[in-house]
C-alpha positions as CSV (number, residue, x, y, z in Angstrom):
1,M,-31.9,60.2,-43.2
2,N,-31.2,64.4,-44.8
3,N,-30.5,66.9,-42.6
4,S,-29.8,69.3,-45.2
5,A,-33.0,70.9,-45.4
6,R,-32.8,71.6,-40.8
7,H,-29.1,73.1,-41.5
8,S,-31.1,76.0,-43.4
9,I,-33.1,76.7,-41.1
10,M,-30.8,75.7,-37.7
11,S,-29.5,79.1,-35.2
12,D,-25.8,78.7,-34.3
13,S,-26.6,77.5,-30.8
14,E,-28.4,74.4,-32.9
15,R,-25.1,73.1,-34.4
16,V,-23.5,73.4,-31.0
17,K,-25.4,71.7,-29.6
18,G,-25.4,69.0,-32.9
19,L,-21.8,69.5,-32.7
20,L,-21.5,68.5,-28.5
21,D,-24.0,65.3,-29.0
22,G,-21.6,64.5,-31.8
23,S,-24.3,64.3,-34.4
24,M,-22.1,66.3,-36.7
25,D,-19.5,66.7,-37.9
26,P,-16.8,69.8,-37.3
27,A,-16.8,69.9,-41.3
28,E,-20.7,70.6,-41.7
29,L,-20.2,74.4,-39.9
30,E,-17.9,75.4,-42.6
31,G,-20.3,74.6,-45.4
C-alpha cells in the first residue's frame, strides 16, 4: 500500500486522525 500520494493531499486534521487511528507513524509528519 503506497500512501505517499495521499500524503500530498491530506490536510493536517486528516494526519492527526491517522495518528489517532494508529495508521500513521509520527515520523511521517516530520518529513
